[in-house]
Backbone as XML, in Angstrom:
<?xml version="1.0"?>
<chain id="A" units="angstrom">
  <residue number="1" name="MET">
    <atom name="N" x="8.250" y="-10.951" z="-4.560"/>
    <atom name="CA" x="7.094" y="-10.101" z="-4.376"/>
    <atom name="C" x="5.846" y="-10.969" z="-4.298"/>
  </residue>
  <residue number="2" name="ALA">
    <atom name="N" x="4.949" y="-10.568" z="-3.472"/>
    <atom name="CA" x="3.688" y="-11.280" z="-3.329"/>
    <atom name="C" x="2.597" y="-10.499" z="-4.050"/>
  </residue>
  <residue number="3" name="ASN">
    <atom name="N" x="1.498" y="-11.160" z="-4.340"/>
    <atom name="CA" x="0.378" y="-10.515" z="-5.009"/>
    <atom name="C" x="-0.553" y="-9.906" z="-3.990"/>
  </residue>
  <residue number="4" name="LEU">
    <atom name="N" x="-1.138" y="-8.774" z="-4.316"/>
    <atom name="CA" x="-2.087" y="-8.132" z="-3.418"/>
    <atom name="C" x="-3.316" y="-7.745" z="-4.219"/>
  </residue>
  <residue number="5" name="LYS">
    <atom name="N" x="-4.485" y="-8.150" z="-3.713"/>
    <atom name="CA" x="-5.743" y="-7.764" z="-4.347"/>
    <atom name="C" x="-6.649" y="-7.217" z="-3.254"/>
  </residue>
  <residue number="6" name="LEU">
    <atom name="N" x="-7.272" y="-6.086" z="-3.522"/>
    <atom name="CA" x="-8.214" y="-5.471" z="-2.600"/>
    <atom name="C" x="-9.562" y="-5.365" z="-3.288"/>
  </residue>
  <residue number="7" name="ILE">
    <atom name="N" x="-10.630" y="-5.737" z="-2.585"/>
    <atom name="CA" x="-11.986" y="-5.566" z="-3.098"/>
    <atom name="C" x="-12.757" y="-4.761" z="-2.061"/>
  </residue>
  <residue number="8" name="TYR">
    <atom name="N" x="-13.318" y="-3.634" z="-2.480"/>
    <atom name="CA" x="-14.050" y="-2.774" z="-1.555"/>
    <atom name="C" x="-15.238" y="-2.177" z="-2.275"/>
  </residue>
  <residue number="9" name="PRO">
    <atom name="N" x="-16.305" y="-1.774" z="-1.619"/>
    <atom name="CA" x="-16.567" y="-2.091" z="-0.213"/>
    <atom name="C" x="-16.929" y="-3.561" z="-0.063"/>
  </residue>
  <residue number="10" name="SER">
    <atom name="N" x="-16.469" y="-4.139" z="1.012"/>
    <atom name="CA" x="-16.660" y="-5.560" z="1.277"/>
    <atom name="C" x="-18.150" y="-5.893" z="1.405"/>
  </residue>
  <residue number="11" name="GLY">
    <atom name="N" x="-18.594" y="-6.899" z="0.665"/>
    <atom name="CA" x="-19.970" y="-7.367" z="0.773"/>
    <atom name="C" x="-20.986" y="-6.531" z="0.016"/>
  </residue>
  <residue number="12" name="ALA">
    <atom name="N" x="-20.602" y="-5.432" z="-0.617"/>
    <atom name="CA" x="-21.540" y="-4.592" z="-1.350"/>
    <atom name="C" x="-21.860" y="-5.220" z="-2.702"/>
  </residue>
  <residue number="13" name="THR">
    <atom name="N" x="-22.998" y="-4.837" z="-3.272"/>
    <atom name="CA" x="-23.366" y="-5.368" z="-4.579"/>
    <atom name="C" x="-22.414" y="-4.871" z="-5.656"/>
  </residue>
  <residue number="14" name="ILE">
    <atom name="N" x="-22.110" y="-3.589" z="-5.629"/>
    <atom name="CA" x="-21.139" y="-3.030" z="-6.568"/>
    <atom name="C" x="-19.811" y="-2.921" z="-5.837"/>
  </residue>
  <residue number="15" name="GLN">
    <atom name="N" x="-18.801" y="-3.589" z="-6.359"/>
    <atom name="CA" x="-17.498" y="-3.602" z="-5.703"/>
    <atom name="C" x="-16.425" y="-3.152" z="-6.681"/>
  </residue>
  <residue number="16" name="THR">
    <atom name="N" x="-15.374" y="-2.578" z="-6.148"/>
    <atom name="CA" x="-14.226" y="-2.177" z="-6.948"/>
    <atom name="C" x="-13.050" y="-3.066" z="-6.569"/>
  </residue>
  <residue number="17" name="THR">
    <atom name="N" x="-12.419" y="-3.651" z="-7.551"/>
    <atom name="CA" x="-11.272" y="-4.522" z="-7.320"/>
    <atom name="C" x="-9.999" y="-3.795" z="-7.724"/>
  </residue>
  <residue number="18" name="TYR">
    <atom name="N" x="-8.970" y="-3.917" z="-6.897"/>
    <atom name="CA" x="-7.684" y="-3.301" z="-7.199"/>
    <atom name="C" x="-6.583" y="-4.330" z="-7.012"/>
  </residue>
  <residue number="19" name="ASN">
    <atom name="N" x="-5.794" y="-4.522" z="-8.038"/>
    <atom name="CA" x="-4.601" y="-5.361" z="-7.951"/>
    <atom name="C" x="-3.405" y="-4.432" z="-7.902"/>
  </residue>
  <residue number="20" name="ALA">
    <atom name="N" x="-2.562" y="-4.591" z="-6.911"/>
    <atom name="CA" x="-1.417" y="-3.697" z="-6.745"/>
    <atom name="C" x="-0.510" y="-3.776" z="-7.969"/>
  </residue>
  <residue number="21" name="VAL">
    <atom name="N" x="-0.143" y="-2.612" z="-8.492"/>
    <atom name="CA" x="0.730" y="-2.550" z="-9.658"/>
    <atom name="C" x="2.115" y="-3.051" z="-9.277"/>
  </residue>
  <residue number="22" name="LYS">
    <atom name="N" x="2.670" y="-2.485" z="-8.216"/>
    <atom name="CA" x="3.945" y="-2.940" z="-7.649"/>
    <atom name="C" x="3.569" y="-3.567" z="-6.324"/>
  </residue>
  <residue number="23" name="ASN">
    <atom name="N" x="3.728" y="-4.861" z="-6.206"/>
    <atom name="CA" x="3.243" y="-5.575" z="-5.028"/>
    <atom name="C" x="4.134" y="-5.366" z="-3.817"/>
  </residue>
  <residue number="24" name="TYR">
    <atom name="N" x="3.567" y="-5.638" z="-2.663"/>
    <atom name="CA" x="4.291" y="-5.449" z="-1.412"/>
    <atom name="C" x="5.414" y="-6.474" z="-1.286"/>
  </residue>
  <residue number="25" name="ASP">
    <atom name="N" x="6.399" y="-6.134" z="-0.469"/>
    <atom name="CA" x="7.527" y="-7.032" z="-0.225"/>
    <atom name="C" x="7.067" y="-8.222" z="0.627"/>
  </residue>
  <residue number="26" name="TYR">
    <atom name="N" x="7.805" y="-9.315" z="0.582"/>
    <atom name="CA" x="7.448" y="-10.490" z="1.378"/>
    <atom name="C" x="7.546" y="-10.256" z="2.877"/>
  </residue>
  <residue number="27" name="GLU">
    <atom name="N" x="8.132" y="-9.166" z="3.270"/>
    <atom name="CA" x="8.338" y="-8.895" z="4.694"/>
    <atom name="C" x="7.095" y="-8.355" z="5.394"/>
  </residue>
  <residue number="28" name="HIS">
    <atom name="N" x="5.910" y="-8.779" z="5.016"/>
    <atom name="CA" x="4.709" y="-8.298" z="5.700"/>
    <atom name="C" x="4.600" y="-8.941" z="7.083"/>
  </residue>
  <residue number="29" name="LYS">
    <atom name="N" x="3.873" y="-8.253" z="7.974"/>
    <atom name="CA" x="3.728" y="-8.740" z="9.344"/>
    <atom name="C" x="2.251" y="-8.946" z="9.656"/>
  </residue>
  <residue number="30" name="ILE">
    <atom name="N" x="1.967" y="-10.008" z="10.376"/>
    <atom name="CA" x="0.618" y="-10.238" z="10.885"/>
    <atom name="C" x="0.724" y="-10.239" z="12.398"/>
  </residue>
  <residue number="31" name="ASN">
    <atom name="N" x="0.000" y="-9.327" z="13.042"/>
    <atom name="CA" x="0.005" y="-9.208" z="14.495"/>
    <atom name="C" x="-1.417" y="-9.358" z="15.015"/>
  </residue>
  <residue number="32" name="TYR">
    <atom name="N" x="-1.565" y="-9.244" z="16.313"/>
    <atom name="CA" x="-2.888" y="-9.318" z="16.924"/>
    <atom name="C" x="-3.112" y="-8.106" z="17.799"/>
  </residue>
  <residue number="33" name="LEU">
    <atom name="N" x="-4.311" y="-7.583" z="17.754"/>
    <atom name="CA" x="-4.699" y="-6.421" z="18.537"/>
    <atom name="C" x="-5.656" y="-6.899" z="19.619"/>
  </residue>
  <residue number="34" name="GLU">
    <atom name="N" x="-5.257" y="-6.731" z="20.855"/>
    <atom name="CA" x="-6.106" y="-7.137" z="21.972"/>
    <atom name="C" x="-7.071" y="-5.997" z="22.297"/>
  </residue>
  <residue number="35" name="THR">
    <atom name="N" x="-8.348" y="-6.298" z="22.365"/>
    <atom name="CA" x="-9.332" y="-5.276" z="22.721"/>
    <atom name="C" x="-9.981" y="-5.689" z="24.036"/>
  </residue>
  <residue number="36" name="ASP">
    <atom name="N" x="-9.596" y="-5.022" z="25.087"/>
    <atom name="CA" x="-10.157" y="-5.308" z="26.409"/>
    <atom name="C" x="-11.273" y="-4.322" z="26.714"/>
  </residue>
  <residue number="37" name="ASP">
    <atom name="N" x="-12.250" y="-4.789" z="27.475"/>
    <atom name="CA" x="-13.369" y="-3.947" z="27.879"/>
    <atom name="C" x="-13.290" y="-3.784" z="29.394"/>
  </residue>
  <residue number="38" name="HIS">
    <atom name="N" x="-13.417" y="-2.567" z="29.870"/>
    <atom name="CA" x="-13.348" y="-2.299" z="31.310"/>
    <atom name="C" x="-14.681" y="-1.722" z="31.785"/>
  </residue>
  <residue number="39" name="ALA">
    <atom name="N" x="-15.075" y="-2.111" z="32.968"/>
    <atom name="CA" x="-16.311" y="-1.590" z="33.551"/>
    <atom name="C" x="-16.052" y="-1.246" z="35.016"/>
  </residue>
  <residue number="40" name="ARG">
    <atom name="N" x="-16.592" y="-0.121" z="35.467"/>
    <atom name="CA" x="-16.425" y="0.303" z="36.852"/>
    <atom name="C" x="-17.739" y="0.054" z="37.599"/>
  </residue>
  <residue number="41" name="ALA">
    <atom name="N" x="-17.660" y="-0.621" z="38.735"/>
    <atom name="CA" x="-18.836" y="-0.912" z="39.545"/>
    <atom name="C" x="-19.217" y="0.311" z="40.372"/>
  </residue>
  <residue number="42" name="LEU">
    <atom name="N" x="-20.377" y="0.263" z="41.002"/>
    <atom name="CA" x="-20.850" y="1.385" z="41.820"/>
    <atom name="C" x="-19.921" y="1.682" z="42.984"/>
  </residue>
  <residue number="43" name="ASP">
    <atom name="N" x="-19.245" y="0.648" z="43.510"/>
    <atom name="CA" x="-18.328" y="0.880" z="44.636"/>
    <atom name="C" x="-16.952" y="1.376" z="44.180"/>
  </residue>
  <residue number="44" name="GLY">
    <atom name="N" x="-16.752" y="1.553" z="42.863"/>
    <atom name="CA" x="-15.507" y="2.111" z="42.352"/>
    <atom name="C" x="-14.500" y="1.099" z="41.858"/>
  </residue>
  <residue number="45" name="THR">
    <atom name="N" x="-14.775" y="-0.198" z="42.043"/>
    <atom name="CA" x="-13.825" y="-1.204" z="41.569"/>
    <atom name="C" x="-13.883" y="-1.311" z="40.046"/>
  </residue>
  <residue number="46" name="LEU">
    <atom name="N" x="-12.735" y="-1.589" z="39.477"/>
    <atom name="CA" x="-12.618" y="-1.689" z="38.021"/>
    <atom name="C" x="-12.415" y="-3.144" z="37.630"/>
  </residue>
  <residue number="47" name="SER">
    <atom name="N" x="-13.222" y="-3.616" z="36.703"/>
    <atom name="CA" x="-13.101" y="-4.997" z="36.220"/>
    <atom name="C" x="-12.755" y="-4.978" z="34.736"/>
  </residue>
  <residue number="48" name="GLY">
    <atom name="N" x="-11.923" y="-5.896" z="34.316"/>
    <atom name="CA" x="-11.547" y="-6.006" z="32.915"/>
    <atom name="C" x="-12.065" y="-7.294" z="32.323"/>
  </residue>
  <residue number="49" name="TYR">
    <atom name="N" x="-12.541" y="-7.210" z="31.102"/>
    <atom name="CA" x="-13.056" y="-8.377" z="30.403"/>
    <atom name="C" x="-12.325" y="-8.483" z="29.079"/>
  </residue>
  <residue number="50" name="ALA">
    <atom name="N" x="-11.911" y="-9.681" z="28.756"/>
    <atom name="CA" x="-11.202" y="-9.881" z="27.494"/>
    <atom name="C" x="-12.154" y="-9.642" z="26.336"/>
  </residue>
  <residue number="51" name="GLY">
    <atom name="N" x="-11.758" y="-8.776" z="25.432"/>
    <atom name="CA" x="-12.558" y="-8.496" z="24.249"/>
    <atom name="C" x="-12.103" y="-9.364" z="23.088"/>
  </residue>
  <residue number="52" name="PRO">
    <atom name="N" x="-12.640" y="-9.114" z="21.923"/>
    <atom name="CA" x="-12.232" y="-9.912" z="20.766"/>
    <atom name="C" x="-10.787" y="-9.646" z="20.378"/>
  </residue>
  <residue number="53" name="ARG">
    <atom name="N" x="-10.146" y="-10.646" z="19.836"/>
    <atom name="CA" x="-8.757" y="-10.522" z="19.391"/>
    <atom name="C" x="-8.784" y="-10.318" z="17.879"/>
  </residue>
  <residue number="54" name="LYS">
    <atom name="N" x="-8.244" y="-9.199" z="17.421"/>
    <atom name="CA" x="-8.278" y="-8.874" z="16.000"/>
    <atom name="C" x="-6.894" y="-9.009" z="15.382"/>
  </residue>
  <residue number="55" name="LYS">
    <atom name="N" x="-6.856" y="-9.450" z="14.130"/>
    <atom name="CA" x="-5.605" y="-9.519" z="13.390"/>
    <atom name="C" x="-5.289" y="-8.146" z="12.808"/>
  </residue>
  <residue number="56" name="THR">
    <atom name="N" x="-4.026" y="-7.818" z="12.752"/>
    <atom name="CA" x="-3.576" y="-6.633" z="12.034"/>
    <atom name="C" x="-2.539" y="-7.069" z="11.008"/>
  </residue>
  <residue number="57" name="TYR">
    <atom name="N" x="-2.540" y="-6.396" z="9.877"/>
    <atom name="CA" x="-1.613" y="-6.707" z="8.798"/>
    <atom name="C" x="-0.816" y="-5.448" z="8.494"/>
  </residue>
  <residue number="58" name="GLU">
    <atom name="N" x="0.495" y="-5.577" z="8.385"/>
    <atom name="CA" x="1.337" y="-4.455" z="7.995"/>
    <atom name="C" x="2.102" y="-4.837" z="6.735"/>
  </residue>
  <residue number="59" name="LEU">
    <atom name="N" x="1.883" y="-4.066" z="5.671"/>
    <atom name="CA" x="2.511" y="-4.324" z="4.381"/>
    <atom name="C" x="3.448" y="-3.185" z="4.049"/>
  </residue>
  <residue number="60" name="THR">
    <atom name="N" x="4.607" y="-3.509" z="3.522"/>
    <atom name="CA" x="5.599" y="-2.512" z="3.153"/>
    <atom name="C" x="5.779" y="-2.516" z="1.641"/>
  </residue>
  <residue number="61" name="PHE">
    <atom name="N" x="5.698" y="-1.347" z="1.038"/>
    <atom name="CA" x="5.897" y="-1.198" z="-0.403"/>
    <atom name="C" x="7.187" y="-0.425" z="-0.633"/>
  </residue>
  <residue number="62" name="SER">
    <atom name="N" x="7.909" y="-0.784" z="-1.692"/>
    <atom name="CA" x="9.145" y="-0.090" z="-2.054"/>
    <atom name="C" x="9.148" y="0.182" z="-3.552"/>
  </residue>
  <residue number="63" name="PHE">
    <atom name="N" x="9.708" y="1.318" z="-3.928"/>
    <atom name="CA" x="9.881" y="1.702" z="-5.326"/>
    <atom name="C" x="8.567" y="1.676" z="-6.109"/>
  </residue>
  <residue number="64" name="VAL">
    <atom name="N" x="7.517" y="2.284" z="-5.560"/>
    <atom name="CA" x="6.232" y="2.358" z="-6.259"/>
    <atom name="C" x="6.048" y="3.750" z="-6.857"/>
  </residue>
  <residue number="65" name="GLU">
    <atom name="N" x="5.221" y="3.816" z="-7.886"/>
    <atom name="CA" x="4.940" y="5.098" z="-8.525"/>
    <atom name="C" x="3.947" y="5.901" z="-7.692"/>
  </residue>
  <residue number="66" name="LYS">
    <atom name="N" x="3.885" y="7.182" z="-7.963"/>
    <atom name="CA" x="3.004" y="8.101" z="-7.228"/>
    <atom name="C" x="1.542" y="7.687" z="-7.353"/>
  </residue>
  <residue number="67" name="SER">
    <atom name="N" x="1.143" y="7.148" z="-8.499"/>
    <atom name="CA" x="-0.259" y="6.772" z="-8.705"/>
    <atom name="C" x="-0.711" y="5.702" z="-7.714"/>
  </residue>
  <residue number="68" name="GLN">
    <atom name="N" x="0.176" y="4.760" z="-7.391"/>
    <atom name="CA" x="-0.211" y="3.722" z="-6.434"/>
    <atom name="C" x="-0.283" y="4.288" z="-5.019"/>
  </residue>
  <residue number="69" name="LEU">
    <atom name="N" x="0.622" y="5.173" z="-4.674"/>
    <atom name="CA" x="0.553" y="5.834" z="-3.369"/>
    <atom name="C" x="-0.722" y="6.649" z="-3.268"/>
  </residue>
  <residue number="70" name="ASP">
    <atom name="N" x="-1.065" y="7.382" z="-4.329"/>
    <atom name="CA" x="-2.300" y="8.171" z="-4.356"/>
    <atom name="C" x="-3.527" y="7.283" z="-4.184"/>
  </residue>
  <residue number="71" name="TYR">
    <atom name="N" x="-3.497" y="6.096" z="-4.796"/>
    <atom name="CA" x="-4.621" y="5.171" z="-4.678"/>
    <atom name="C" x="-4.866" y="4.791" z="-3.216"/>
  </residue>
  <residue number="72" name="PHE">
    <atom name="N" x="-3.810" y="4.432" z="-2.510"/>
    <atom name="CA" x="-3.964" y="4.034" z="-1.109"/>
    <atom name="C" x="-4.367" y="5.217" z="-0.232"/>
  </residue>
  <residue number="73" name="GLN">
    <atom name="N" x="-3.897" y="6.416" z="-0.549"/>
    <atom name="CA" x="-4.323" y="7.591" z="0.205"/>
    <atom name="C" x="-5.802" y="7.879" z="-0.029"/>
  </residue>
  <residue number="74" name="THR">
    <atom name="N" x="-6.286" y="7.670" z="-1.249"/>
    <atom name="CA" x="-7.713" y="7.828" z="-1.545"/>
    <atom name="C" x="-8.523" y="6.762" z="-0.822"/>
  </residue>
  <residue number="75" name="LEU">
    <atom name="N" x="-8.009" y="5.542" z="-0.820"/>
    <atom name="CA" x="-8.690" y="4.443" z="-0.133"/>
    <atom name="C" x="-8.846" y="4.740" z="1.359"/>
  </residue>
  <residue number="76" name="TRP">
    <atom name="N" x="-7.875" y="5.413" z="1.946"/>
    <atom name="CA" x="-7.932" y="5.803" z="3.358"/>
    <atom name="C" x="-9.122" y="6.726" z="3.605"/>
  </residue>
  <residue number="77" name="THR">
    <atom name="N" x="-9.411" y="7.627" z="2.676"/>
    <atom name="CA" x="-10.515" y="8.572" z="2.868"/>
    <atom name="C" x="-11.869" y="7.876" z="2.823"/>
  </residue>
  <residue number="78" name="TYR">
    <atom name="N" x="-11.985" y="6.761" z="2.100"/>
    <atom name="CA" x="-13.264" y="6.049" z="2.024"/>
    <atom name="C" x="-13.621" y="5.377" z="3.346"/>
  </residue>
  <residue number="79" name="GLN">
    <atom name="N" x="-12.652" y="4.802" z="4.024"/>
    <atom name="CA" x="-12.851" y="4.107" z="5.302"/>
    <atom name="C" x="-13.952" y="3.047" z="5.239"/>
  </residue>
  <residue number="80" name="CYS">
    <atom name="N" x="-14.008" y="2.320" z="4.132"/>
    <atom name="CA" x="-14.993" y="1.240" z="4.020"/>
    <atom name="C" x="-14.286" y="-0.102" z="4.217"/>
  </residue>
  <residue number="81" name="PRO">
    <atom name="N" x="-15.017" y="-1.143" z="4.596"/>
    <atom name="CA" x="-14.396" y="-2.464" z="4.747"/>
    <atom name="C" x="-13.824" y="-2.949" z="3.412"/>
  </residue>
  <residue number="82" name="ILE">
    <atom name="N" x="-12.698" y="-3.624" z="3.492"/>
    <atom name="CA" x="-11.978" y="-4.088" z="2.308"/>
    <atom name="C" x="-11.738" y="-5.583" z="2.451"/>
  </residue>
  <residue number="83" name="ASP">
    <atom name="N" x="-11.969" y="-6.337" z="1.380"/>
    <atom name="CA" x="-11.577" y="-7.749" z="1.360"/>
    <atom name="C" x="-10.115" y="-7.810" z="0.948"/>
  </residue>
  <residue number="84" name="LEU">
    <atom name="N" x="-9.279" y="-8.391" z="1.795"/>
    <atom name="CA" x="-7.835" y="-8.419" z="1.587"/>
    <atom name="C" x="-7.400" y="-9.804" z="1.125"/>
  </residue>
  <residue number="85" name="TYR">
    <atom name="N" x="-6.711" y="-9.850" z="-0.009"/>
    <atom name="CA" x="-6.160" y="-11.084" z="-0.561"/>
    <atom name="C" x="-4.653" y="-10.894" z="-0.671"/>
  </residue>
  <residue number="86" name="LEU">
    <atom name="N" x="-3.898" y="-11.374" z="0.289"/>
    <atom name="CA" x="-2.449" y="-11.190" z="0.273"/>
    <atom name="C" x="-1.785" y="-11.937" z="-0.875"/>
  </residue>
  <residue number="87" name="ASP">
    <atom name="N" x="-2.294" y="-13.119" z="-1.207"/>
    <atom name="CA" x="-1.695" y="-13.885" z="-2.297"/>
    <atom name="C" x="-2.421" y="-13.668" z="-3.617"/>
  </residue>
  <residue number="88" name="GLY">
    <atom name="N" x="-3.444" y="-12.827" z="-3.621"/>
    <atom name="CA" x="-4.180" y="-12.530" z="-4.841"/>
    <atom name="C" x="-5.369" y="-13.426" z="-5.091"/>
  </residue>
  <residue number="89" name="SER">
    <atom name="N" x="-5.509" y="-14.535" z="-4.337"/>
    <atom name="CA" x="-6.624" y="-15.447" z="-4.596"/>
    <atom name="C" x="-7.338" y="-15.944" z="-3.344"/>
  </residue>
  <residue number="90" name="THR">
    <atom name="N" x="-6.666" y="-16.030" z="-2.213"/>
    <atom name="CA" x="-7.270" y="-16.541" z="-0.979"/>
    <atom name="C" x="-7.644" y="-15.368" z="-0.069"/>
  </residue>
  <residue number="91" name="LEU">
    <atom name="N" x="-8.906" y="-15.310" z="0.344"/>
    <atom name="CA" x="-9.368" y="-14.222" z="1.217"/>
    <atom name="C" x="-8.703" y="-14.335" z="2.589"/>
  </residue>
  <residue number="92" name="ASP">
    <atom name="N" x="-7.979" y="-13.286" z="2.967"/>
    <atom name="CA" x="-7.323" y="-13.271" z="4.276"/>
    <atom name="C" x="-8.187" y="-12.621" z="5.342"/>
  </residue>
  <residue number="93" name="GLY">
    <atom name="N" x="-9.130" y="-11.788" z="4.952"/>
    <atom name="CA" x="-10.020" y="-11.182" z="5.922"/>
    <atom name="C" x="-10.628" y="-9.891" z="5.414"/>
  </residue>
  <residue number="94" name="SER">
    <atom name="N" x="-11.645" y="-9.447" z="6.134"/>
    <atom name="CA" x="-12.252" y="-8.153" z="5.866"/>
    <atom name="C" x="-11.581" y="-7.155" z="6.799"/>
  </residue>
  <residue number="95" name="VAL">
    <atom name="N" x="-10.991" y="-6.098" z="6.234"/>
    <atom name="CA" x="-10.139" y="-5.194" z="6.995"/>
    <atom name="C" x="-10.489" y="-3.731" z="6.726"/>
  </residue>
  <residue number="96" name="LYS">
    <atom name="N" x="-9.932" y="-2.855" z="7.559"/>
    <atom name="CA" x="-9.974" y="-1.408" z="7.361"/>
    <atom name="C" x="-8.575" y="-0.871" z="7.548"/>
  </residue>
  <residue number="97" name="MET">
    <atom name="N" x="-8.257" y="0.217" z="6.863"/>
    <atom name="CA" x="-6.945" y="0.836" z="7.032"/>
    <atom name="C" x="-6.888" y="1.521" z="8.385"/>
  </residue>
  <residue number="98" name="MET">
    <atom name="N" x="-5.762" y="1.384" z="9.084"/>
    <atom name="CA" x="-5.609" y="1.961" z="10.415"/>
    <atom name="C" x="-5.064" y="3.388" z="10.377"/>
  </residue>
  <residue number="99" name="ALA">
    <atom name="N" x="-4.274" y="3.704" z="9.353"/>
    <atom name="CA" x="-3.656" y="5.030" z="9.247"/>
    <atom name="C" x="-3.389" y="5.314" z="7.778"/>
  </residue>
  <residue number="100" name="PRO">
    <atom name="N" x="-3.337" y="6.585" z="7.404"/>
    <atom name="CA" x="-3.050" y="6.898" z="5.996"/>
    <atom name="C" x="-1.599" y="6.585" z="5.662"/>
  </residue>
  <residue number="101" name="PRO">
    <atom name="N" x="-1.340" y="6.106" z="4.442"/>
    <atom name="CA" x="0.046" y="5.831" z="4.053"/>
    <atom name="C" x="0.786" y="7.139" z="3.763"/>
  </residue>
  <residue number="102" name="LEU">
    <atom name="N" x="1.963" y="7.271" z="4.312"/>
    <atom name="CA" x="2.793" y="8.446" z="4.073"/>
    <atom name="C" x="4.003" y="7.993" z="3.274"/>
  </residue>
  <residue number="103" name="GLY">
    <atom name="N" x="4.117" y="8.490" z="2.048"/>
    <atom name="CA" x="5.184" y="8.049" z="1.162"/>
    <atom name="C" x="6.460" y="8.838" z="1.334"/>
  </residue>
  <residue number="104" name="ASN">
    <atom name="N" x="7.560" y="8.136" z="1.271"/>
    <atom name="CA" x="8.886" y="8.758" z="1.280"/>
    <atom name="C" x="9.488" y="8.597" z="-0.107"/>
  </residue>
  <residue number="105" name="SER">
    <atom name="N" x="9.961" y="9.702" z="-0.676"/>
    <atom name="CA" x="10.560" y="9.659" z="-1.999"/>
    <atom name="C" x="11.875" y="8.876" z="-1.936"/>
  </residue>
  <residue number="106" name="GLU">
    <atom name="N" x="12.080" y="7.989" z="-2.920"/>
    <atom name="CA" x="13.275" y="7.149" z="-2.910"/>
    <atom name="C" x="14.297" y="7.562" z="-3.958"/>
  </residue>
  <residue number="107" name="LYS">
    <atom name="N" x="13.860" y="7.704" z="-5.192"/>
    <atom name="CA" x="14.787" y="8.129" z="-6.241"/>
    <atom name="C" x="14.067" y="9.080" z="-7.184"/>
  </residue>
  <residue number="108" name="THR">
    <atom name="N" x="14.816" y="9.778" z="-8.027"/>
    <atom name="CA" x="14.207" y="10.870" z="-8.777"/>
    <atom name="C" x="13.881" y="10.580" z="-10.232"/>
  </residue>
  <residue number="109" name="ASN">
    <atom name="N" x="14.517" y="9.635" z="-10.883"/>
    <atom name="CA" x="14.229" y="9.443" z="-12.291"/>
    <atom name="C" x="13.990" y="7.977" z="-12.610"/>
  </residue>
  <residue number="110" name="PRO">
    <atom name="N" x="12.792" y="7.485" z="-12.708"/>
    <atom name="CA" x="11.543" y="8.171" z="-12.388"/>
    <atom name="C" x="11.348" y="8.247" z="-10.869"/>
  </residue>
  <residue number="111" name="VAL">
    <atom name="N" x="10.483" y="9.136" z="-10.426"/>
    <atom name="CA" x="10.234" y="9.314" z="-8.987"/>
    <atom name="C" x="9.489" y="8.100" z="-8.458"/>
  </residue>
  <residue number="112" name="THR">
    <atom name="N" x="10.021" y="7.491" z="-7.407"/>
    <atom name="CA" x="9.356" y="6.358" z="-6.760"/>
    <atom name="C" x="9.263" y="6.619" z="-5.265"/>
  </residue>
  <residue number="113" name="TYR">
    <atom name="N" x="8.371" y="5.875" z="-4.620"/>
    <atom name="CA" x="8.096" y="6.087" z="-3.201"/>
    <atom name="C" x="8.125" y="4.769" z="-2.448"/>
  </residue>
  <residue number="114" name="SER">
    <atom name="N" x="8.315" y="4.865" z="-1.146"/>
    <atom name="CA" x="8.159" y="3.705" z="-0.262"/>
    <atom name="C" x="7.187" y="4.103" z="0.826"/>
  </residue>
  <residue number="115" name="PHE">
    <atom name="N" x="6.376" y="3.152" z="1.275"/>
    <atom name="CA" x="5.415" y="3.421" z="2.349"/>
    <atom name="C" x="4.944" y="2.104" z="2.949"/>
  </residue>
  <residue number="116" name="SER">
    <atom name="N" x="4.353" y="2.206" z="4.128"/>
    <atom name="CA" x="3.765" y="1.048" z="4.808"/>
    <atom name="C" x="2.277" y="1.287" z="4.998"/>
  </residue>
  <residue number="117" name="ILE">
    <atom name="N" x="1.524" y="0.201" z="4.983"/>
    <atom name="CA" x="0.079" y="0.274" z="5.204"/>
    <atom name="C" x="-0.268" y="-0.699" z="6.317"/>
  </residue>
  <residue number="118" name="SER">
    <atom name="N" x="-1.101" y="-0.255" z="7.247"/>
    <atom name="CA" x="-1.579" y="-1.127" z="8.321"/>
    <atom name="C" x="-3.079" y="-1.329" z="8.171"/>
  </residue>
  <residue number="119" name="PHE">
    <atom name="N" x="-3.498" y="-2.577" z="8.226"/>
    <atom name="CA" x="-4.910" y="-2.942" z="8.153"/>
    <atom name="C" x="-5.314" y="-3.582" z="9.475"/>
  </residue>
  <residue number="120" name="GLU">
    <atom name="N" x="-6.567" y="-3.369" z="9.876"/>
    <atom name="CA" x="-7.127" y="-3.990" z="11.079"/>
    <atom name="C" x="-8.369" y="-4.763" z="10.681"/>
  </residue>
  <residue number="121" name="GLU">
    <atom name="N" x="-8.485" y="-5.972" z="11.217"/>
    <atom name="CA" x="-9.664" y="-6.801" z="10.940"/>
    <atom name="C" x="-10.935" y="-6.133" z="11.457"/>
  </residue>
  <residue number="122" name="VAL">
    <atom name="N" x="-12.023" y="-6.267" z="10.678"/>
    <atom name="CA" x="-13.317" y="-5.720" z="11.156"/>
    <atom name="C" x="-14.254" y="-6.824" z="11.547"/>
  </residue>
</chain>
């Protein structure tokens, strides 16, 4: 298991720090999101311009309690920039959640959930 620390809102004077109770699995993915910009000229031709390339992070959690799932769902509603520390100490980037985490129940006693979270660089 890897360590996960989130600090939000990023760059604000008052910040809230969260260390994941049950950390994400090592199987996290780092991808890139291509953002292209298109412009149409007066004669109707379409031109494309390469936009900035953003990193995306996908983290998978397994066997977590409802409170941690609730935390990430609440964090989704804030939609503020988050400082992401995948190893708990080195800043990986300032990110935003791309979609709300949807938990799937795994076992019943005690009840645990699994879910994935996607972050996009800001």
